N, C-alpha and C positions, 0 to 999 in steps of 0.2 A: 405489683409488678412481677413478672415471672423470672426467676433465676435458675441456671442450670445445676442439676443435682451433682454432676461429676465434671471435672476438667476435660475438654476435648483435646485429644492427642494432636500432635503436629502432623503426623501422618495421615490421620482422618481428615484433618482440615485440608491438607494437600490434595487427598483424594477428591474431596468435595470440589475444589477449585481447579482442578486439572484441566478443565475446558475453558478457563478464564484466561486465555492468552492471547496476545496480539499476532496478527498474521500479516504477511508482507502483502503489499498491493499488487494486483495483477498487472504483470508487465508483458508488453509486446514489442515486436521488432518493427520498426517504421519501413514500410515497403519502398519509400522513396531513397531514403539514405542509409537505412539498415542500422540505425542506431537505437538503443532501448528507449522505450516511451511508456507512459501509461495508457492502459486501454481506454478507448473512446475518448481520447484527448488529442489535441493538436500536438505534433512533434515539436518540442522546443528547439531542435537543432535546426530544422529545414522550414517548419511552419506548414507542413502539409497535413491534411487531414481528409480521409475518404476520396483519395485520388485527385485532389485539387489543392492548390495552394490557399489556406485559409488566413494566415497572417503572414505579413512580411517581416522577416528576421533580419536585423541589422547586424552586421559583422562587428566583432568585438574589437576594441582598440588595443592592439598589443605590439 
């Protein structure tokens, strides 16, 4: 089994892993109600997708 000859420095390890980060999902604005929503998904506020009502959203009980 291979073993490293020298200890890897934390800065070198950080440079190697610099691209391994999470990115935020792409957000769009709903053209119907103007609330933020995920791209290519039905709007959770109004239920519209692609200029038509895809699902019926029930009002919340408050």
